C-alpha positions in Angstrom: 62.8 -22.8 16.7 66.5 -23.3 17.0 66.9 -21.5 13.7 65.2 -18.4 15.1 67.4 -18.4 18.2 70.5 -18.6 16.0 69.2 -15.7 13.9 68.4 -13.6 17.0 72.0 -14.4 18.2 73.5 -13.3 14.9 71.5 -10.0 14.9 72.5 -9.2 18.5 76.2 -9.9 17.7 76.0 -7.6 14.7 74.2 -4.8 16.7 76.8 -5.1 19.4 79.6 -4.8 16.8 78.0 -1.7 15.3 77.5 -0.1 18.7 81.1 -0.9 19.7 82.4 0.8 16.5 80.2 3.9 17.1 81.5 4.1 20.6 85.1 3.9 19.4 84.4 6.6 16.8 82.7 8.9 19.3 85.6 8.5 21.8 88.3 9.2 19.2 86.3 12.3 18.0 86.1 13.6 21.6 89.8 13.1 22.1 90.5 14.9 18.8 88.3 17.8 19.8 90.1 18.1 23.1 93.4 18.1 21.4 92.3 20.9 19.0 91.0 22.9 21.9 94.4 22.5 23.6 96.2 23.7 20.4 93.9 26.7 20.2 94.8 27.8 23.6 98.6 27.8 22.8 99.9 31.2 21.6 102.4 31.1 18.8 105.2 33.7 18.9 106.4 35.2 15.7 110.2 35.2 15.7 110.9 35.8 12.0 111.4 39.5 11.3 110.4 39.0 7.7 106.9 38.0 8.7 106.7 41.1 11.0 107.7 43.4 8.2 105.2 41.8 5.9 102.4 42.3 8.4 103.4 46.0 8.6 103.4 46.2 4.9 99.9 44.5 4.7 98.6 47.0 7.3 99.8 49.9 5.0 98.1 48.4 2.0 94.9 48.0 4.0 95.0 51.7 4.9 95.6 52.5 1.2 92.6 50.4 0.1 90.4 52.1 2.8 91.5 55.5 1.5 90.8 54.5 -2.2 87.4 53.1 -1.2 86.5 56.4 0.4 87.6 58.2 -2.8 85.6 55.9 -4.9 82.5 56.5 -2.8 83.0 60.3 -3.2 83.4 59.8 -7.0 80.3 57.7 -7.3 78.4 60.3 -5.4 79.4 62.9 -7.9 78.5 60.6 -10.8 74.9 60.0 -9.7 72.7 59.5 -12.7 69.4 60.2 -11.1 68.6 63.4 -13.0 67.6 63.3 -16.7 70.0 65.0 -19.1 68.9 68.6 -19.8 69.1 69.6 -23.5 68.8 73.2 -24.9 65.6 73.1 -26.8 64.3 70.2 -29.0 66.7 68.3 -31.2 66.4 69.3 -35.0 63.3 67.6 -36.5 61.8 66.5 -33.2 58.4 67.6 -31.8 57.3 68.0 -28.1 54.8 65.4 -26.9 53.0 66.2 -23.8 53.6 62.8 -22.2 56.7 61.5 -24.0 58.8 64.6 -24.3 60.9 64.9 -27.5 59.7 62.6 -30.3 60.4 62.4 -34.0 57.5 62.1 -36.4 59.9 60.1 -38.7 63.2 58.4 -38.4 66.0 61.0 -38.2 69.3 60.6 -40.0 71.1 60.5 -36.6 69.1 57.5 -35.1 71.1 55.5 -32.6 71.2 51.8 -32.0 68.8 51.5 -29.0 69.8 47.9 -28.5 73.0 49.1 -26.9 70.9 49.5 -23.8 70.6 46.3 -21.8 66.9 45.3 -21.9 66.2 46.7 -25.3 66.1 44.1 -28.1 65.1 44.5 -31.7 61.4 44.1 -31.0 61.4 46.7 -28.1 63.5 49.1 -30.2 60.9 48.8 -33.0 58.2 49.6 -30.5 60.2 52.7 -29.3 60.7 53.8 -32.9 56.9 53.6 -33.4 56.5 56.0 -30.5 59.0 58.4 -32.1 62.0 57.5 -30.0 65.1 56.9 -32.0 68.1 58.3 -30.0 69.8 57.5 -26.8 69.6 61.3 -26.0 65.9 61.0 -25.9 66.0 58.1 -23.5 68.6 60.0 -21.4 66.3 62.9 -21.2 63.3 61.0 -19.7 62.0 62.0 -16.4 59.8 59.7 -14.2 56.4 60.8 -15.7 57.8 60.2 -19.2 59.1 56.8 -18.2 55.7 55.9 -16.7 53.9 57.0 -19.9 56.1 55.0 -22.1 55.8 52.0 -19.9 52.0 52.2 -20.1 52.0 52.6 -23.9 54.4 49.6 -24.3 52.6 47.4 -21.8 55.6 47.3 -19.3 55.2 47.4 -15.6 58.4 48.7 -14.2 60.9 47.4 -16.8 62.3 50.7 -17.9 63.2 51.7 -14.3 64.3 48.3 -13.2 66.7 48.0 -16.2 67.7 51.6 -15.7 67.4 52.6 -19.4 67.8 56.3 -18.5 71.1 55.7 -16.6 72.4 53.4 -19.3 71.5 55.9 -22.0 73.2 58.8 -20.0 76.4 56.7 -19.8 76.3 56.0 -23.5 75.5 59.6 -24.7 
């Protein structure tokens, strides 16, 4: 019985020490928060003319960056690759397919490396070749119905549009 009373006393003493330490920590944190709040309220005056000159220079650079960003937005608007590339007639040796557009019945001498397009590996390039697609110009000339037809034939859902094969091909052509 005495043993239990001593254990209870030790447990109570440890709990009291823990609560005392937590109370001290909380009080010091509150004082620190008050001091930080007091520092935030103080305004600092800039007396160094070099700092003022640097701030003026930075503002000038900010204006230049804003102007350059506006110019970039205009340039991007002019470079929109939403429309397929228009070609005058069929390429030599190509035939017109009602769904796929220009296709080659056999590999042309001027075949391109279709794996230059992100999303087309060797297997997909071989599948495209089996459909008669050998050049980047063919892919660049695809419109939406042609992309859909090729997606169906290759068993893709929306990979061609998602990976923007047409846009990539237009940039590479």
